[in-house]
C-alpha positions, 0 to 999 in steps of 0.5 A: 500500499505504501508503493501504491500511496506514493502514486496517489497520495498527498504529501505534506511539507513535511514529507508525510502522507495525509490520509484522506478518505478521497486518496484511500478510497482509490486503493485497489483492494481485492474482496474475496471470500471468507474461505480464500482469506485463510491462508492469510489469517493462518500466516498472520496468526503464526507471526503473532504467536511467534511474536508473542513469544519472542518479540524479536522472532524472526518471521521473515519467511512467513512475511515473504509467504503472505507477500507471494499470496498478495502478488497472486491475488493481484496477478503481478507479473515478476517484472511488477514484483520486482518493482514493488520490492525494489528489486 
């Protein structure tokens, strides 16, 4: 969302983006069935459980799995993924 907001957001003089309804409403949010949300929910729960046990737990692998699910959800190409990831 931060990447996309860089294109549609309104930046303040201090360099922050203002969160106005008009710009946030433009976010391309995909609505999916509850059963299709389960992989995301399970991964987030795993991350939260690990962080509860140890605030410094390395959850990068799980976070990358979520990233991959989101890329698939939006149908991103490898080139688009590289742009989003800053590669």
